[in-house]
C-alpha positions in Angstrom: 0.0 0.0 0.1 2.5 2.8 0.9 3.7 4.7 -2.0 5.2 7.7 -0.3 7.4 8.1 2.8 6.5 11.1 4.9 7.8 12.5 8.2 5.7 13.9 11.1 6.6 17.5 11.1 4.2 18.6 13.8 1.6 17.5 16.2 -1.2 19.6 17.8 -3.9 18.6 20.2 -7.3 19.8 18.8 -9.4 18.4 21.6 -8.9 15.9 24.4 -9.2 13.0 21.9 -8.3 14.5 18.6 -4.8 15.3 17.4 -3.6 17.1 14.2 -0.7 15.5 12.4 1.2 17.5 9.8 2.9 15.2 7.4 5.9 16.3 5.2 7.6 14.6 2.3 11.0 13.4 3.5 13.0 15.0 0.7 10.9 18.2 0.6 9.4 17.5 -2.8 5.8 18.0 -3.8 3.3 15.4 -2.9 0.4 14.5 -5.3 -2.3 17.2 -5.5 -5.7 16.6 -4.3 -9.3 18.2 -4.2 -11.5 18.9 -1.2 -13.0 15.5 0.1 -9.9 13.5 -0.6 -8.2 11.1 1.8 -4.9 9.2 2.2 -4.3 5.8 3.6 -1.8 5.6 6.3 0.0 2.2 7.4 -0.5 1.8 11.0 0.3 -0.7 13.7 -2.6 -2.3 15.3 -2.8 -4.1 18.7 -0.8 -7.2 18.4 1.6 -5.8 16.0 -0.3 -6.4 12.7 0.1 -3.5 10.1 -3.0 -2.3 8.1 -3.9 0.9 6.2 -6.3 3.4 7.7 -8.0 6.2 5.8 -7.8 9.8 6.9 -9.3 12.9 5.2 -7.0 15.7 4.1 -7.7 18.9 6.0 -5.9 21.0 3.2 -4.7 23.9 5.3 -5.4 26.5 7.9 -8.4 28.8 8.4 -7.1 31.0 5.6 -4.5 29.4 3.5 -4.0 26.1 1.7 -1.0 23.9 2.8 2.1 23.9 0.7 2.6 21.2 -1.9 4.9 19.0 0.2 2.5 18.9 3.2 -0.5 16.7 4.1 -2.6 17.6 7.2 -4.9 15.1 8.9 -6.9 14.8 12.1 -6.9 11.6 14.2 -9.6 10.8 16.8 -8.3 8.4 19.4 -10.8 5.5 19.9 -10.3 3.5 23.0 -12.5 0.7 21.7 -11.0 0.5 18.2 -8.5 -2.0 16.8 -5.6 0.3 17.8 -4.8 2.3 14.6 -5.8 5.6 16.1 -4.1 4.8 19.3 -0.9 4.1 17.4 -1.1 7.5 15.6 -2.0 9.4 18.8 0.0 7.5 21.5 3.0 6.1 19.5 3.8 8.5 16.6 5.8 11.5 17.6 7.3 14.4 15.7 10.1 13.0 13.5 8.4 9.6 13.1 8.2 8.1 9.6 5.1 6.8 8.1 4.1 5.2 4.8 1.1 6.7 3.0 -0.9 6.1 -0.2 -1.6 8.7 -3.0 -4.8 10.8 -2.4 -8.1 9.3 -3.4 -11.4 11.1 -3.6 -14.8 9.4 -3.1 -16.4 12.4 -1.6 -15.7 15.1 -4.3 -17.0 18.7 -4.1 -19.0 19.6 -7.3 -18.0 23.0 -9.1 -21.5 24.3 -9.9 -22.3 27.9 -8.4 -25.4 26.8 -6.5 -25.7 26.8 -2.6 -24.4 23.8 -0.6 -25.4 22.7 2.9 -22.2 21.2 4.6 -23.0 19.0 7.7 -20.2 17.6 9.9 -20.6 15.2 12.8 -17.5 15.1 15.1 -14.3 14.2 13.3 -16.4 14.3 10.1 -15.3 18.0 10.1 -12.1 16.9 8.4 -13.3 16.8 4.8 -16.0 19.4 5.4 -13.5 22.1 6.4 -11.6 21.4 3.3 -14.8 22.1 1.3 -15.7 25.3 3.2 -12.2 26.7 2.4 -12.6 26.1 -1.2 -16.0 27.4 -1.4 -15.0 30.5 0.6 -12.1 31.2 -1.7 -14.3 31.0 -4.8 -17.0 33.1 -3.3 -19.6 30.4 -3.6 -22.6 30.3 -1.1 -22.7 27.7 1.6 -24.1 26.9 5.1 -22.0 24.8 7.5 -23.5 22.9 10.4 -21.3 21.2 12.9 -22.5 18.7 15.4 -20.5 17.4 18.4 -21.1 15.5 21.6 -20.0 18.6 23.5 -18.3 21.9 22.7 -14.9 20.7 23.9 -14.8 18.0 21.3 -15.3 20.4 18.3 -12.0 20.2 16.5 -11.2 23.3 14.3 -14.1 25.3 15.9 -12.2 28.5 15.7 -11.1 27.8 12.0 -14.8 27.0 11.1 -15.9 30.2 12.7 -13.3 32.3 10.9 -14.0 30.5 7.4 -17.8 31.2 7.7 -17.6 34.7 9.1 -19.4 33.5 12.2 -22.4 32.1 10.3 -21.6 28.5 11.1 -24.2 26.5 13.1 -22.6 24.9 16.1 -24.8 22.2 17.7 -23.6 20.9 21.0 -25.6 17.6 21.5 -25.0 17.5 25.2 -26.9 20.7 25.9 -29.3 21.1 23.0 -32.9 20.0 23.9 -33.4 18.5 20.4 -31.4 17.2 17.4 -30.2 19.7 14.8 -33.2 20.3 12.4 -31.6 19.4 9.1 -34.9 19.3 7.5 -35.5 22.9 8.1 -32.1 23.8 6.6 -32.7 21.6 3.6 -36.0 23.1 2.9 -34.2 26.4 2.0 -32.3 24.7 -0.9 -33.4 24.5 -4.5 -32.2 22.3 -7.2 -29.4 21.8 -8.0 -28.1 22.8 -4.5 -26.4 20.0 -2.7 -26.0 18.6 0.7 -22.6 17.1 1.9 -22.5 15.2 5.1 -19.7 13.4 6.9 -20.4 11.7 10.2 -21.1 8.4 11.9 -23.2 5.8 10.2 -26.2 6.8 12.3 -25.7 10.5 11.8 -25.6 10.1 8.0 -28.8 8.1 8.0 -30.6 10.8 10.1 -29.3 13.6 7.9 -30.1 11.8 4.6 -33.6 10.9 5.7 -34.2 14.6 6.8 -32.9 16.0 3.5 -35.1 13.7 1.5 -38.1 14.6 3.5 -37.3 18.2 2.8 -37.6 17.4 -0.9 -34.0 16.9 -1.9 -33.4 14.1 -4.4 -30.7 11.5 -3.7 -28.7 12.9 -6.5 -28.3 16.1 -4.5 -27.2 14.4 -1.4 -23.5 13.3 -0.9 -22.2 11.4 2.2 -19.1 9.9 3.6 -19.0 7.8 6.8 -16.0 7.7 9.0 -17.4 4.8 11.1 -18.9 1.4 10.1 -22.4 0.4 11.1 -22.8 -1.4 14.4 -21.9 -5.0 14.3 -24.9 -7.5 13.7 -24.4 -10.4 16.1 -25.6 -13.8 15.1 -27.8 -14.1 18.1 -29.7 -11.0 17.4 -33.5 -11.5 17.3 -36.2 -9.0 16.3 -38.4 -7.4 18.9 -41.2 -4.8 19.1 -40.7 -1.3 20.4 -43.5 1.1 21.7 -42.7 4.8 22.2 -45.1 5.5 25.0 -45.5 9.4 24.6 -45.7 9.5 20.8 -47.6 6.3 20.4 -45.3 5.1 17.6 -44.8 1.3 17.4 -42.5 -0.6 15.2 -40.6 -3.9 14.8 -36.8 -3.8 15.3 -35.2 -6.3 12.9 -32.3 -8.5 13.9 -30.0 -6.7 11.5 -30.9 -3.1 12.6 -30.7 -1.1 15.9 -33.5 0.6 17.8 -32.1 3.9 16.7 -31.9 3.0 13.0 -35.5 1.8 13.1 -36.7 4.9 14.7 -35.1 7.0 12.1 -36.7 4.9 9.4 -40.1 5.5 11.0 -39.8 9.4 11.1 -38.8 9.7 14.8 -35.5 11.5 15.4 -34.3 11.2 19.0 -31.2 12.7 20.4 -28.0 10.8 19.6 -24.4 11.5 18.4 -21.9 8.6 17.9 -24.1 5.7 17.1 -21.5 3.4 18.7 -22.5 3.4 22.4 -19.6 5.7 23.4 -20.9 9.2 23.7 -23.8 8.9 26.4 -26.2 11.1 24.3 -28.8 8.6 23.3 -29.8 6.6 26.4 -33.6 6.4 26.9 -35.8 5.7 29.9 -37.2 2.1 29.8 -40.8 1.8 30.9 -41.0 -1.9 30.6 -39.5 -4.9 28.9 -40.5 -8.4 28.8 -36.9 -9.7 28.9 -33.5 -8.6 30.2 -31.8 -5.7 28.5 -28.6 -6.5 26.5 -26.3 -3.6 27.2 -23.7 -3.3 24.5 -22.7 0.4 25.1 -19.4 1.8 26.8 -21.1 4.7 28.6 -23.8 3.5 31.1 -22.5 2.8 34.6 -22.8 -0.7 35.9 -25.4 0.3 38.4 -27.5 2.0 35.6 -27.2 -1.2 33.5 -28.2 -3.3 36.5 -31.3 -1.1 37.2 -32.9 -1.9 33.8 -34.1 1.7 33.6 -31.9 3.0 30.8 -30.9 1.8 27.4 -28.5 3.0 24.7 -30.8 2.8 21.7 -27.9 2.8 19.1 -26.3 -0.5 20.0 -28.3 -2.2 22.9 -31.2 -4.6 22.7 -33.8 -6.5 24.7 -33.7 -10.4 25.1 -37.4 -10.5 24.7 -40.2 -9.5 22.4 -41.3 -6.2 23.6 -39.7 -2.9 24.8 -41.6 0.2 25.9 -39.7 3.5 25.9 -40.6 6.8 27.6 -40.5 8.7 24.2 
């Protein structure tokens, strides 16, 4: 996989869990050019010593200027529950370390038409989005940028985003806001062929796409990139029924879908963020269940899990046939 050898020229802590790495060609020569939305693959060492490539979006520069031709800039979110690639880049790699990288590849390219764009970032998904915003700002093209995070302290590049947008960016702190960001309302202001670009978790992307389509955007106007895979479907998963007591909505959760995904498919958008059971935004109050709760999250305390009164709807399930939630 590695096609180019680079040296880590600098490292900067952006948030408690996200680091920026500036990579420089070893001989100072120009690296391959790229457009907003592009990523590179970096050869990382996983837990146990195995080496594998991992993809990281190219930031492209600072709030005001593009990076020089011999520089690639990436942001890495350290995931405690991952296979070890992000921990390798955050805990082991230091200034002066050598890394092997691929040439840039772009599966999330920014179209060049003059119409408006809605750019939506969830957490570390700001990486390709800020690159797009920089290009649109320089070319004088209209855009709206919405940035969601589990809390304000985890918003990497917040100051740069504010500077790029002239203070018009929408910052949505999921830990304090009473309701999810209303993407439908933002998308309703867009006319064809305006486009929406979203980069977030699997669950975030599904919610944003559903809201945009409900606002009248065609699928051709919606571009998405996901930085996290969908939740793992375990072989012992079984379907069960969920009733939302307050709204009266009732639906069947299939074996290959989560409570959260099924809610979104039925037009109910609860508060959530990571979709992986790690952020603590989505737990709901359990009214009743005809079987034990199967907790698969990493955020509820042991006593909360034992009480059976809370469930993380993004990953957890019930070992029964019916679950009633206070929603």
